[in-house]
C-alpha positions in Angstrom: -33.2 -65.6 -29.1 -35.7 -66.7 -26.5 -33.9 -69.9 -26.1 -30.5 -68.0 -25.6 -32.1 -65.8 -22.9 -33.5 -68.9 -21.3 -30.1 -70.5 -21.1 -28.5 -67.4 -19.7 -31.1 -66.9 -17.0 -30.7 -70.6 -16.1 -27.0 -70.2 -15.9 -27.2 -67.2 -13.6 -29.7 -69.0 -11.5 -27.4 -71.8 -11.0 -24.3 -69.7 -10.3 -26.5 -67.7 -7.8 -26.3 -71.1 -5.7 -22.6 -70.5 -5.2 -21.0 -68.1 -2.8 -20.6 -65.1 -5.3 -23.8 -63.2 -6.2 -23.5 -62.8 -9.9 -26.7 -61.2 -10.6 -26.1 -58.1 -8.8 -22.7 -57.7 -10.2 -24.1 -58.1 -13.8 -27.0 -55.7 -12.9 -24.4 -53.0 -11.7 -22.3 -53.3 -14.8 -25.3 -52.9 -17.0 -26.5 -49.8 -15.1 -22.9 -48.2 -15.1 -21.8 -49.0 -18.7 -25.1 -49.4 -20.5 -23.9 -51.7 -23.2 -25.2 -51.6 -26.7 -26.2 -55.2 -26.7 -28.3 -54.7 -23.7 -30.2 -51.7 -25.3 -30.8 -53.8 -28.4 -32.0 -56.8 -26.4 -34.6 -54.5 -24.6 -35.8 -53.0 -28.0 -36.1 -56.6 -29.4 -38.1 -57.7 -26.4 -40.6 -54.8 -26.5 -40.6 -54.9 -30.4 -39.9 -51.1 -30.8 
């Protein structure tokens, strides 16, 4: 799981170099729609 998160963060960092700011779009999507996978990821990270 850590490796997957690291790969996703690395991909987002590489895409940020381009002209389209992807991190902001992803964060807005997470805040607006609150996907179940994000909630599960947060619970896994904080072990609750």
